[in-house]
matplotlib code that plots the C-alpha trace (Angstrom):
import matplotlib.pyplot as plt

x = [79.6, 75.9, 75.2, 76.5, 74.3, 71.2, 71.8, 71.8, 68.4, 65.3, 63.4, 63.9, 61.0, 61.6, 58.8, 58.1, 54.5, 52.4, 55.0, 54.6, 51.1, 50.9, 49.2, 52.4, 54.5, 51.8, 51.7, 55.5, 55.3, 52.6, 54.5, 57.6, 55.5, 57.5, 56.8, 57.5, 59.7, 62.0, 62.0, 64.6, 63.7, 66.2, 65.3, 66.7, 63.2, 62.4, 58.7, 59.0, 61.1, 58.7, 55.7, 57.5, 58.5, 55.0, 54.0, 56.7, 59.3, 62.9, 63.7, 66.7, 67.2, 70.1, 72.4, 75.7, 77.3, 79.1, 76.0, 73.9, 76.7, 76.7, 72.9, 73.2, 76.0, 73.9, 71.6, 74.4, 74.0, 77.6]
y = [27.8, 27.4, 31.1, 30.8, 27.8, 29.7, 32.6, 30.0, 28.5, 29.4, 29.9, 29.5, 29.7, 29.9, 28.0, 29.0, 29.0, 26.0, 23.3, 20.4, 20.9, 19.7, 22.9, 25.0, 22.6, 22.6, 26.4, 26.5, 24.1, 26.2, 29.4, 27.9, 26.0, 23.0, 19.3, 17.4, 14.9, 17.7, 19.7, 19.3, 20.1, 20.3, 20.8, 19.7, 18.6, 14.9, 15.7, 18.5, 16.3, 13.4, 15.6, 16.9, 13.4, 12.1, 14.6, 13.2, 16.0, 14.8, 15.5, 15.4, 15.8, 18.1, 16.8, 18.3, 20.2, 17.3, 15.1, 17.9, 18.7, 15.0, 15.1, 18.2, 16.7, 13.6, 15.9, 17.8, 20.9, 21.0]
z = [-65.8, -64.8, -65.3, -68.9, -69.4, -68.2, -70.6, -73.4, -72.5, -74.4, -71.2, -67.5, -65.1, -61.4, -59.6, -56.0, -55.0, -55.8, -55.8, -56.0, -57.4, -61.0, -62.1, -61.6, -63.7, -66.4, -66.4, -66.8, -69.7, -71.3, -70.8, -72.4, -75.1, -74.0, -73.9, -70.7, -72.5, -73.7, -70.4, -67.6, -64.0, -61.2, -57.5, -54.1, -53.0, -53.7, -53.5, -56.2, -58.4, -58.1, -59.0, -62.1, -63.1, -62.7, -65.5, -67.8, -67.1, -67.1, -63.4, -61.2, -57.4, -56.8, -54.1, -55.1, -57.9, -59.5, -59.6, -61.2, -63.7, -64.8, -65.2, -67.4, -69.4, -70.2, -72.1, -73.8, -71.8, -70.5]

ax = plt.figure().add_subplot(projection="3d")
ax.plot(x, y, z, "-o")
ax.set_aspect("equal")
plt.show()
């Protein structure tokens, strides 16, 4: 189900190096030509999620499949 969702998204950027520095999130937003208020970010690191949220990105800490599925459903992605 998630793989099908990913193929439908306009852009997916995998962030590795540089988290949770704000510059990496800003670079991702610029690459996607996205606004923080319309961008979802999911990670299992509270620090990374907090850094993204501080920039206004809609963020979620992944703890389990069901919880993340509910988060995505709230935004009409499932």
